[in-house]
C-alpha positions as CSV (number, residue, x, y, z in Angstrom):
1,M,-2.2,-12.6,26.0
2,S,-3.2,-13.9,22.5
3,N,-3.0,-12.0,19.2
4,D,-6.6,-12.0,17.9
5,L,-5.6,-10.0,14.8
6,G,-3.3,-12.6,13.5
7,K,-0.8,-9.9,12.4
8,C,2.6,-8.8,13.8
9,L,2.0,-5.6,15.7
10,I,5.3,-4.2,14.3
11,C,5.3,-5.1,10.5
12,Q,1.8,-6.5,10.0
13,R,3.1,-9.9,8.7
14,D,0.8,-12.9,9.4
15,T,1.6,-14.5,12.8
16,D,-0.1,-15.8,15.8
17,A,2.4,-14.1,18.1
18,M,2.5,-10.4,19.0
19,A,5.7,-10.0,16.9
20,C,6.9,-12.1,14.0
21,H,10.1,-14.0,13.8
22,Y,11.6,-11.5,11.4
23,C,11.0,-8.6,13.8
24,E,12.2,-10.7,16.7
25,T,15.5,-11.4,14.9
26,N,15.9,-7.7,14.0
27,M,15.4,-6.6,17.7
28,R,17.8,-9.3,18.9
29,R,20.4,-8.0,16.5
30,Q,19.9,-4.4,17.8
31,L,20.2,-5.5,21.4
32,S,23.4,-7.3,20.6
33,D,24.8,-4.3,18.7
34,M,24.3,-1.7,21.4
35,P,27.1,-2.7,23.9
36,K,29.4,-3.0,20.9
37,Y,28.5,0.5,19.7
38,A,29.1,1.9,23.2
39,K,32.6,0.5,23.2
40,K,33.3,1.8,19.7
41,A,32.0,5.2,20.6
42,S,34.3,5.4,23.6
43,E,37.2,4.8,21.2
44,R,36.2,8.0,19.3
45,L,36.6,10.3,22.4
46,E,40.2,11.3,21.8
47,P,40.2,15.1,21.6
48,R,40.2,16.6,18.1
49,P,40.8,20.2,17.1
50,G,37.8,22.2,18.3
51,G,35.5,24.0,15.9
52,T,32.7,26.5,16.5
53,R,29.0,26.3,16.5
54,G,27.5,29.8,16.2
55,T,29.4,31.9,18.6
56,E,30.4,29.0,20.9
57,P,33.7,27.2,20.7
58,G,33.6,23.5,20.1
59,F,34.9,21.0,22.7
60,G,36.9,18.9,20.1
61,L,34.7,15.9,20.9
62,S,31.9,14.2,19.1
63,M,28.8,14.7,21.2
64,A,27.1,11.7,19.6
65,A,30.1,9.6,20.5
66,L,30.1,11.0,24.1
67,E,26.4,10.2,24.6
68,A,26.7,6.7,23.0
69,S,29.8,5.8,25.1
70,C,28.0,6.7,28.3
71,G,24.7,5.1,27.2
72,Y,22.7,7.2,29.6
73,D,19.7,7.7,27.2
74,A,19.7,4.1,26.1
75,I,19.9,2.8,29.7
76,A,17.1,5.1,30.9
77,V,14.8,3.9,28.1
78,L,15.6,0.2,28.2
79,E,15.5,0.1,32.0
80,S,11.9,1.0,31.9
81,W,11.3,-2.1,29.8
82,V,13.3,-4.3,32.0
83,R,11.1,-3.1,35.0
84,D,8.0,-3.7,32.9
85,W,8.9,-7.2,31.7
86,R,10.1,-8.2,35.2
87,E,6.7,-7.1,36.7
88,T,4.7,-8.6,33.8
89,Y,6.4,-12.0,34.1
90,G,6.6,-12.2,37.9
91,L,10.4,-11.9,38.0
92,V,12.7,-10.5,40.7
93,P,12.3,-6.7,40.8
94,Y,14.9,-4.8,38.7
95,G,16.7,-3.0,41.5
96,V,17.3,-6.2,43.5
97,A,18.5,-8.1,40.4
98,T,21.0,-5.5,39.4
99,E,22.3,-4.1,42.7
100,T,25.7,-5.7,42.2
101,V,26.1,-4.7,38.6
102,A,28.7,-2.0,38.0
103,H,27.6,1.0,35.9
104,R,30.1,0.2,33.2
105,D,28.4,-3.1,32.7
106,L,24.8,-1.9,33.1
107,L,24.0,-1.5,29.4
108,A,25.3,-4.9,28.5
109,N,23.4,-6.4,31.4
110,I,20.1,-4.7,30.4
111,C,20.6,-5.9,26.7
112,L,21.4,-9.4,27.9
113,F,18.2,-9.6,30.0
114,L,16.0,-8.2,27.2
115,G,17.5,-10.6,24.7
116,Q,16.9,-13.6,27.0
117,W,13.2,-12.6,27.4
118,L,12.6,-11.3,23.9
119,N,11.0,-14.4,22.6
120,R,8.5,-14.5,25.4
121,A,7.7,-10.8,24.9
122,C,7.3,-11.3,21.2
123,T,4.9,-14.1,21.9
124,D,2.5,-12.3,24.3
125,H,3.5,-8.8,25.3
126,P,0.8,-6.4,24.1
127,A,3.2,-3.4,23.8
128,I,6.0,-5.1,21.9
129,D,5.5,-2.6,19.0
130,S,6.2,0.3,21.4
131,F,9.3,-1.6,22.7
132,A,10.5,-2.1,19.1
133,A,10.1,1.6,18.3
134,E,12.0,2.8,21.3
135,L,14.7,0.2,20.9
136,R,15.2,1.2,17.3
137,Q,15.5,4.8,18.2
138,Q,18.2,4.2,20.8
139,W,20.0,1.7,18.6
140,A,20.1,4.3,15.8
141,A,21.5,6.9,18.2
142,M,24.2,4.5,19.5
143,R,25.1,3.5,15.9
144,E,25.6,7.2,15.0
145,G,27.8,7.7,18.0
146,A,29.9,4.7,17.0
147,N,30.2,6.1,13.5
148,E,28.6,2.9,12.1
149,T,25.8,4.6,10.2
150,P,25.7,3.2,6.7
151,P,25.8,5.6,3.7
152,N,22.5,6.7,2.3
153,S,21.2,4.7,-0.6
154,W,18.5,5.0,-3.2
155,V,16.9,2.5,-5.5
156,I,15.4,3.8,-8.7
157,P,13.6,1.8,-11.4
158,C,15.6,2.4,-14.6
159,P,13.3,4.8,-16.7
160,A,15.0,4.1,-20.0
161,D,12.8,3.2,-23.0
162,I,13.5,-0.3,-24.5
163,D,12.2,-2.1,-27.5
164,T,10.1,-5.2,-26.8
165,D,8.0,-7.6,-29.0
166,D,5.0,-5.5,-28.0
167,G,6.6,-2.2,-28.7
168,V,8.4,0.4,-26.6
169,A,8.4,-0.2,-22.8
170,T,10.2,1.1,-19.7
171,C,13.1,-1.0,-18.5
172,G,12.3,-0.8,-14.8
173,R,15.3,-2.7,-13.6
174,P,16.3,-1.3,-10.1
175,I,19.5,0.7,-10.0
176,K,21.0,1.2,-6.6
177,I,22.9,4.5,-5.8
178,I,25.0,4.8,-2.7
179,D,26.3,8.2,-1.4
180,V,25.0,10.3,-4.2
181,D,27.5,12.1,-6.4
182,M,25.3,14.0,-8.9
183,E,28.0,14.0,-11.6
184,A,28.9,10.3,-11.3
185,T,27.7,7.8,-13.9
186,V,25.8,4.6,-13.2
187,T,24.8,1.8,-15.6
188,C,21.7,-0.3,-15.7
189,N,22.6,-4.0,-15.6
190,A,19.6,-4.9,-17.8
191,C,19.5,-2.4,-20.7
192,T,23.1,-1.1,-20.2
193,T,21.9,2.5,-20.4
194,H,24.4,4.9,-18.8
195,W,22.9,7.6,-16.5
196,R,24.4,10.6,-14.8
197,V,23.2,10.3,-11.2
198,G,21.6,13.7,-11.1
199,R,19.7,13.0,-14.3
200,L,18.5,9.6,-13.1
201,L,17.2,11.0,-9.9
202,Y,15.2,13.7,-11.8
203,V,13.8,11.3,-14.4
204,G,13.0,8.7,-11.8
205,A,11.1,11.2,-9.7
206,T,9.1,12.6,-12.6
207,T,8.4,9.6,-14.7
208,I,5.0,7.9,-14.4
209,G,5.7,4.5,-12.8
210,G,9.1,5.6,-11.7
211,G,10.1,6.6,-8.2
212,I,12.9,7.0,-5.7
213,Y,12.9,4.1,-3.2
214,V,14.7,4.5,0.2
215,D,14.8,2.4,3.3
216,A,12.2,2.7,6.0
217,E,14.5,4.8,8.3
218,A,15.3,7.4,5.6
219,A,11.6,7.5,4.4
220,S,10.4,8.0,7.9
221,Q,12.8,11.0,8.4
222,Y,12.0,12.5,5.0
223,L,8.3,12.3,5.3
224,G,8.2,13.1,9.0
225,V,6.1,10.0,10.1
226,S,6.9,6.9,12.1
227,E,7.9,3.6,10.4
228,R,4.6,2.1,11.6
229,T,2.7,4.8,9.8
230,L,4.7,4.0,6.6
231,R,3.6,0.4,6.9
232,Q,0.0,1.4,7.4
233,W,0.3,3.7,4.3
234,A,1.8,0.9,2.2
235,K,-1.0,-1.4,3.3
236,S,-3.7,1.1,2.3
237,G,-1.9,2.0,-1.0
238,K,-1.0,5.5,0.0
239,I,2.7,4.9,-0.6
240,Q,4.4,2.3,-2.8
241,R,6.6,-0.3,-1.1
242,E,9.1,-2.6,-2.8
243,R,11.4,-5.0,-1.0
244,G,11.2,-3.1,2.2
245,R,11.9,0.3,0.6
246,Y,9.4,3.2,0.1
247,D,8.9,5.5,-2.9
248,I,9.2,9.0,-1.4
249,T,8.0,10.6,-4.6
250,G,4.6,8.9,-4.8
251,V,2.7,9.6,-1.5
252,R,-0.9,10.1,-2.3
253,H,-2.2,13.0,-0.2
254,G,-5.8,13.1,0.8
255,D,-6.5,9.4,0.5
């Protein structure tokens, strides 16, 4: 099947394929990560002192780690795509191809198959965007279970006033903040202004032309929409996007 739109179904970059090389590379990395995350999650299953949740005692185990180490959710979701791709491309049916695979090796086997056929699917599978969304969801859950989730980060254009040949202007140099400590101090590399993090976040959110830029995953969770919707909003001008990050303070409602 050909891509008549000439755009990646996932990120809307120009391409003749259903998914661009950038998105294919990203999905291939996620498939490679998942068996590693399952192994790391299993190493986190040693009992810890139990806590309480409401009136129920805790088990002393990380439920995210337990789920990731077993991989049941990921296997169930990705198995459906293995079946789909095998049928679409006229391959040996899934059950026959995997009847000798031990359960402990099943996730790795599934990810290996999907990785081997990913280029073909990116070329002509009409639902590659749905596959990408489901893969990312399972990958994120496995990453959390393995305790590999990176710290939150924000990028804020420096709102300091600076003198220029044309008068006073806003600096605008991006300042990256990781794991916010509101009382910590950060310094703009361009104008050398020192900011208390809490103050910078406030000024960045309230200054015209400012903003608080976060990655697609964080913006999706904060705004309650899918990453595909974010990309559509950015294309239509409803939300500002810079270097793959979205300004969560500047959504234009009603556009």
